[in-house]
C-alpha positions as a Python dict, from the first residue, in 0.01 Angstrom:
ca = {
    (1, 'M'): (0, 0, 0),
    (2, 'R'): (219, -241, -136),
    (3, 'N'): (324, -153, -520),
    (4, 'P'): (96, -358, -730),
    (5, 'F'): (339, -374, -995),
    (6, 'L'): (575, -577, -805),
    (7, 'F'): (320, -806, -760),
    (8, 'I'): (213, -828, -1150),
    (9, 'L'): (563, -806, -1319),
    (10, 'P'): (634, -1191, -1261),
    (11, 'L'): (290, -1284, -1400),
    (12, 'I'): (368, -1078, -1709),
    (13, 'A'): (743, -1282, -1722),
    (14, 'I'): (523, -1593, -1721),
    (15, 'A'): (317, -1488, -2022),
    (16, 'G'): (585, -1406, -2201),
    (17, 'T'): (729, -1754, -2180),
    (18, 'N'): (414, -1923, -2314),
    (19, 'A'): (500, -2021, -2654),
    (20, 'H'): (173, -2167, -2770),
    (21, 'A'): (29, -1801, -2771),
    (22, 'E'): (1, -1652, -3108),
    (23, 'Q'): (228, -1353, -3088),
    (24, 'I'): (67, -1004, -3147),
    (25, 'A'): (182, -646, -3102),
    (26, 'P'): (53, -547, -2735),
    (27, 'T'): (-277, -371, -2751),
    (28, 'F'): (-403, -136, -2474),
    (29, 'S'): (-777, -81, -2425),
    (30, 'Q'): (-977, 76, -2162),
    (31, 'K'): (-1301, 127, -2053),
    (32, 'L'): (-1501, 424, -1831),
    (33, 'D'): (-1868, 424, -1679),
    (34, 'I'): (-1983, 740, -1525),
    (35, 'Q'): (-2282, 743, -1305),
    (36, 'V'): (-2453, 1044, -1130),
    (37, 'R'): (-2748, 960, -933),
    (38, 'Y'): (-2976, 1088, -677),
    (39, 'D'): (-3031, 874, -356),
    (40, 'N'): (-3326, 938, -114),
    (41, 'R'): (-3385, 696, 191),
    (42, 'S'): (-3682, 749, 427),
    (43, 'N'): (-3494, 728, 729),
    (44, 'R'): (-3182, 954, 641),
    (45, 'P'): (-3141, 1295, 424),
    (46, 'S'): (-3143, 1269, 45),
    (47, 'R'): (-2790, 1303, -115),
    (48, 'E'): (-2660, 1331, -483),
    (49, 'Q'): (-2371, 1079, -566),
    (50, 'Y'): (-2141, 1003, -838),
    (51, 'R'): (-1927, 701, -946),
    (52, 'L'): (-1649, 600, -1182),
    (53, 'R'): (-1553, 270, -1284),
    (54, 'Y'): (-1234, 260, -1493),
    (55, 'Y'): (-1125, -60, -1677),
    (56, 'P'): (-778, -75, -1851),
    (57, 'S'): (-636, -388, -1974),
    (58, 'L'): (-324, -483, -2204),
    (59, 'A'): (-341, -739, -2439),
    (60, 'I'): (34, -900, -2455),
    (61, 'T'): (-53, -1211, -2670),
    (62, 'S'): (-362, -1355, -2835),
    (63, 'A'): (-427, -1554, -2511),
    (64, 'W'): (-266, -1342, -2215),
    (65, 'S'): (-365, -993, -2093),
    (66, 'V'): (-299, -783, -1764),
    (67, 'S'): (-617, -590, -1646),
    (68, 'S'): (-714, -364, -1366),
    (69, 'F'): (-1003, -203, -1215),
    (70, 'V'): (-1026, 167, -1066),
    (71, 'V'): (-1340, 283, -905),
    (72, 'T'): (-1476, 548, -653),
    (73, 'G'): (-1616, 436, -316),
    (74, 'D'): (-1440, 306, -8),
    (75, 'D'): (-1528, -53, 84),
    (76, 'F'): (-1585, -398, -95),
    (77, 'S'): (-1931, -330, -198),
    (78, 'S'): (-1952, 74, -198),
    (79, 'S'): (-1853, 230, -514),
    (80, 'H'): (-2023, 593, -486),
    (81, 'N'): (-1893, 945, -352),
    (82, 'T'): (-2123, 1190, -238),
    (83, 'F'): (-2113, 1544, -395),
    (84, 'G'): (-2062, 1826, -98),
    (85, 'S'): (-1891, 1596, 163),
    (86, 'D'): (-1534, 1676, 236),
    (87, 'N'): (-1426, 1325, 321),
    (88, 'T'): (-1579, 1103, 35),
    (89, 'D'): (-1326, 1177, -255),
    (90, 'Y'): (-1226, 812, -283),
    (91, 'L'): (-1067, 667, -577),
    (92, 'Y'): (-888, 315, -550),
    (93, 'A'): (-730, 43, -773),
    (94, 'R'): (-901, -252, -655),
    (95, 'R'): (-802, -498, -887),
    (96, 'L'): (-475, -613, -1104),
    (97, 'Y'): (-440, -939, -1247),
    (98, 'L'): (-317, -1161, -1529),
    (99, 'R'): (-554, -1371, -1759),
    (100, 'H'): (-513, -1656, -1981),
    (101, 'E'): (-802, -1747, -2207),
    (102, 'S'): (-857, -2020, -2436),
    (103, 'E'): (-1163, -2261, -2601),
    (104, 'S'): (-1109, -2463, -2316),
    (105, 'G'): (-1177, -2184, -2061),
    (106, 'K'): (-1004, -1939, -1855),
    (107, 'T'): (-736, -1873, -1547),
    (108, 'E'): (-682, -1562, -1376),
    (109, 'L'): (-424, -1493, -1125),
    (110, 'G'): (-365, -1177, -889),
    (111, 'I'): (-599, -970, -711),
    (112, 'I'): (-899, -1087, -971),
    (113, 'P'): (-1260, -995, -996),
    (114, 'T'): (-1554, -1149, -751),
    (115, 'Y'): (-1722, -1306, -1090),
    (116, 'K'): (-1665, -1537, -1382),
    (117, 'G'): (-1907, -1390, -1621),
    (118, 'R'): (-2279, -1269, -1505),
    (119, 'V'): (-2322, -1137, -1161),
    (120, 'S'): (-2611, -1283, -949),
    (121, 'S'): (-2835, -1127, -711),
    (122, 'T'): (-2671, -1387, -441),
    (123, 'G'): (-2305, -1339, -568),
    (124, 'L'): (-2036, -1114, -423),
    (125, 'S'): (-2032, -747, -534),
    (126, 'K'): (-1906, -694, -872),
    (127, 'D'): (-1705, -396, -733),
    (128, 'G'): (-1503, -637, -489),
    (129, 'W'): (-1186, -836, -522),
    (130, 'I'): (-1036, -1166, -415),
    (131, 'T'): (-668, -1214, -388),
    (132, 'G'): (-575, -1562, -556),
    (133, 'V'): (-628, -1800, -867),
    (134, 'R'): (-947, -1852, -1062),
    (135, 'H'): (-973, -2144, -1323),
    (136, 'V'): (-1287, -2209, -1548),
    (137, 'K'): (-1314, -2527, -1745),
    (138, 'Q'): (-1553, -2533, -2013),
    (139, 'L'): (-1701, -2902, -2045),
    (140, 'Q'): (-1893, -3044, -2301),
    (141, 'N'): (-2273, -2970, -2340),
    (142, 'D'): (-2265, -2617, -2248),
    (143, 'T'): (-2126, -2705, -1872),
    (144, 'A'): (-1883, -2536, -1678),
    (145, 'I'): (-1669, -2588, -1360),
    (146, 'E'): (-1525, -2301, -1167),
    (147, 'I'): (-1257, -2319, -880),
    (148, 'V'): (-1141, -2001, -680),
    (149, 'F'): (-878, -2044, -398),
    (150, 'G'): (-717, -1740, -227),
    (151, 'Q'): (-803, -1476, 55),
    (152, 'L'): (-1101, -1262, 100),
    (153, 'V'): (-1170, -998, 361),
    (154, 'N'): (-1456, -721, 416),
    (155, 'A'): (-1239, -433, 412),
    (156, 'E'): (-1188, -86, 266),
    (157, 'A'): (-1069, -48, -70),
    (158, 'S'): (-760, 96, 21),
    (159, 'E'): (-654, -216, 142),
    (160, 'A'): (-698, -427, -156),
    (161, 'F'): (-341, -459, -219),
    (162, 'N'): (-237, -555, 134),
    (163, 'I'): (-148, -908, 40),
    (164, 'G'): (-151, -1174, 309),
    (165, 'E'): (-377, -1001, 569),
    (166, 'E'): (-687, -1167, 471),
    (167, 'D'): (-917, -1477, 571),
    (168, 'E'): (-931, -1783, 337),
    (169, 'Y'): (-1160, -1799, 31),
    (170, 'F'): (-1261, -2094, -168),
    (171, 'E'): (-1524, -2157, -391),
    (172, 'I'): (-1595, -2438, -641),
    (173, 'E'): (-1906, -2391, -893),
    (174, 'Y'): (-2056, -2626, -1135),
    (175, 'S'): (-2307, -2453, -1410),
    (176, 'A'): (-2500, -2574, -1707),
    (177, 'K'): (-2756, -2526, -1965),
    (178, 'M'): (-3054, -2723, -2071),
    (179, 'G'): (-3152, -2635, -2395),
    (180, 'Q'): (-3231, -2252, -2473),
    (181, 'R'): (-3453, -2176, -2149),
    (182, 'H'): (-3301, -2354, -1862),
    (183, 'S'): (-2996, -2292, -1659),
    (184, 'Y'): (-2859, -2368, -1346),
    (185, 'E'): (-2558, -2326, -1087),
    (186, 'A'): (-2452, -2513, -799),
    (187, 'S'): (-2160, -2386, -559),
    (188, 'F'): (-1996, -2423, -225),
    (189, 'E'): (-1783, -2146, -70),
    (190, 'R'): (-1577, -2113, 233),
    (191, 'M'): (-1517, -1759, 354),
    (192, 'L'): (-1517, -1496, 628),
    (193, 'N'): (-1511, -1800, 883),
    (194, 'G'): (-1829, -1937, 717),
    (195, 'T'): (-1927, -2189, 492),
    (196, 'F'): (-2213, -2163, 217),
    (197, 'A'): (-2393, -2363, -45),
    (198, 'R'): (-2566, -2171, -325),
    (199, 'A'): (-2804, -2241, -608),
    (200, 'E'): (-2934, -2082, -868),
    (201, 'Y'): (-3206, -2146, -1148),
    (202, 'R'): (-3311, -1930, -1443),
    (203, 'L'): (-3580, -1995, -1703),
    (204, 'R'): (-3583, -1814, -2022),
    (205, 'I'): (-3991, -1729, -2033),
    (206, 'N'): (-3951, -1569, -2412),
    (207, 'E'): (-3716, -1384, -2611),
    (208, 'Q'): (-3713, -1060, -2394),
    (209, 'D'): (-3809, -1200, -2000),
    (210, 'T'): (-3580, -1437, -1777),
    (211, 'A'): (-3718, -1549, -1427),
    (212, 'F'): (-3501, -1676, -1157),
    (213, 'I'): (-3477, -1796, -814),
    (214, 'E'): (-3133, -1808, -599),
    (215, 'L'): (-3060, -1946, -269),
    (216, 'V'): (-2749, -1902, -53),
    (217, 'Q'): (-2753, -2136, 283),
    (218, 'R'): (-2509, -2104, 565),
    (219, 'T'): (-2435, -2471, 622),
    (220, 'D'): (-2238, -2400, 980),
    (221, 'E'): (-2542, -2184, 1090),
    (222, 'S'): (-2942, -2188, 1057),
    (223, 'A'): (-2924, -1892, 819),
    (224, 'A'): (-2992, -1820, 460),
    (225, 'K'): (-3064, -1564, 186),
    (226, 'V'): (-3341, -1651, -84),
    (227, 'V'): (-3405, -1436, -424),
    (228, 'V'): (-3709, -1470, -650),
    (229, 'G'): (-3699, -1224, -943),
    (230, 'T'): (-3744, -1151, -1294),
    (231, 'S'): (-3553, -951, -1583),
    (232, 'G'): (-3613, -838, -1940),
    (233, 'E'): (-3732, -598, -2162),
    (234, 'F'): (-4073, -422, -2287),
    (235, 'A'): (-4178, -148, -2517),
    (236, 'A'): (-4331, 168, -2439),
    (237, 'S'): (-4544, 324, -2728),
    (238, 'A'): (-4570, 695, -2751),
    (239, 'F'): (-4619, 917, -3084),
    (240, 'N'): (-4642, 628, -3298),
    (241, 'T'): (-4282, 530, -3157),
    (242, 'S'): (-4179, 218, -2972),
    (243, 'Y'): (-3958, 274, -2700),
    (244, 'P'): (-3754, -18, -2550),
    (245, 'I'): (-3714, -15, -2168),
    (246, 'E'): (-3549, -280, -1964),
    (247, 'Y'): (-3638, -389, -1606),
    (248, 'F'): (-3526, -566, -1300),
    (249, 'A'): (-3734, -692, -1026),
    (250, 'Y'): (-3701, -906, -724),
    (251, 'Y'): (-3829, -1014, -372),
    (252, 'S'): (-3529, -1115, -128),
    (253, 'Y'): (-3542, -1236, 223),
    (254, 'I'): (-3208, -1262, 445),
    (255, 'D'): (-3155, -1412, 785),
    (256, 'S'): (-3054, -1140, 1067),
    (257, 'S'): (-2780, -1411, 1166),
    (258, 'F'): (-2621, -1468, 792),
    (259, 'G'): (-2289, -1302, 889),
    (260, 'E'): (-2060, -1066, 733),
    (261, 'R'): (-2132, -1244, 363),
    (262, 'A'): (-2470, -1029, 368),
    (263, 'E'): (-2341, -729, 340),
    (264, 'L'): (-2092, -831, 42),
    (265, 'I'): (-2379, -972, -196),
    (266, 'E'): (-2443, -791, -473),
    (267, 'D'): (-2797, -713, -442),
    (268, 'F'): (-2782, -680, -57),
    (269, 'L'): (-3101, -427, 34),
    (270, 'G'): (-3086, -517, 431),
    (271, 'T'): (-3184, -818, 639),
    (272, 'G'): (-3543, -929, 644),
    (273, 'H'): (-3805, -901, 372),
    (274, 'G'): (-3737, -655, 100),
    (275, 'G'): (-3793, -578, -268),
    (276, 'S'): (-3659, -390, -583),
    (277, 'L'): (-3786, -264, -885),
    (278, 'E'): (-3542, -69, -1148),
    (279, 'F'): (-3619, 41, -1515),
    (280, 'S'): (-3378, 177, -1782),
    (281, 'G'): (-3332, 286, -2098),
    (282, 'V'): (-3108, 473, -2372),
    (283, 'L'): (-3097, 859, -2388),
    (284, 'S'): (-2848, 838, -2659),
    (285, 'E'): (-2711, 564, -2847),
    (286, 'K'): (-2459, 808, -3012),
    (287, 'H'): (-2295, 907, -2714),
    (288, 'D'): (-2385, 610, -2523),
    (289, 'V'): (-2574, 771, -2251),
    (290, 'E'): (-2835, 593, -2047),
    (291, 'W'): (-3102, 635, -1757),
    (292, 'F'): (-3240, 440, -1463),
    (293, 'I'): (-3481, 474, -1184),
    (294, 'R'): (-3514, 220, -901),
    (295, 'A'): (-3710, 173, -574),
    (296, 'D'): (-3631, -48, -271),
    (297, 'V'): (-3794, -151, 32),
    (298, 'V'): (-3653, -330, 307),
    (299, 'D'): (-3897, -403, 590),
    (300, 'S'): (-4022, -16, 719),
    (301, 'V'): (-3743, 150, 493),
    (302, 'S'): (-3780, 267, 152),
    (303, 'R'): (-3533, 400, -114),
    (304, 'L'): (-3560, 604, -440),
    (305, 'L'): (-3237, 596, -668),
    (306, 'A'): (-3247, 780, -1006),
    (307, 'G'): (-2987, 890, -1254),
    (308, 'V'): (-2771, 883, -1561),
    (309, 'K'): (-2490, 670, -1670),
    (310, 'L'): (-2225, 755, -1961),
    (311, 'S'): (-1963, 512, -2118),
    (312, 'F'): (-1669, 560, -2311),
    (313, 'E'): (-1469, 267, -2441),
    (314, 'S'): (-1135, 292, -2673),
}
């Protein structure tokens, strides 16, 4: 793996030459998420797994920062290691990038995240990476346009910094909010020798619940993925106490001829018809501990996931 600091040092020099950014003392911040889960599939033995996600960041000025992302797992969309396995002790840096933020938007340069904000069900995995540049321009009336160009490959996490050995990647996306209840996104992508059109619509049903529908159509082949779902929060009552529980539920269908992009999708269950239902809640606010339980079904295969997550931030 090439030394990532040789890649990012010139970018830090660029940040230092920006005369418009407010000069502040460099500030280091970090966040660590730890998850332990039980994974049981109907077509394979059960397993116990763990995940570490580490987010270090250095604010150089009020506008410029350098961030990284270190996580367990061995490929683009995998971030869990299995307890008791001799060959799954993976831990790799997957991203290292320079970011400039202002009221008009942001620019990211380097080995950047796959997302600009919230991760959609049909978007690329939040644990993945793109080598290139992202620019997000905030427009009037709660609208934004995003352009990303660079390189992407369905590769092992150990190769995230092997720059110049990937396929071309291009994305342009327009997103907008229509009042307090409606929002949508529309984008065009080229990656992994395929072209894709993606659309998403979200409806805020009430203060707690949101419904959504997403579609990705491969334009060079007759193949698509569609997701319909809802997310939100409800209160469970017991012993005169109200306990908030978050939920996330969706149905998905993906053609078997969709191509490599299918396995890079954030909420990929498998080709064909599938569905997922997840509940989560807080175990300890003081120590930032959460629990979750999830059930997936893809055609004739079922899966149960359950575990806890701890977060630390400074």
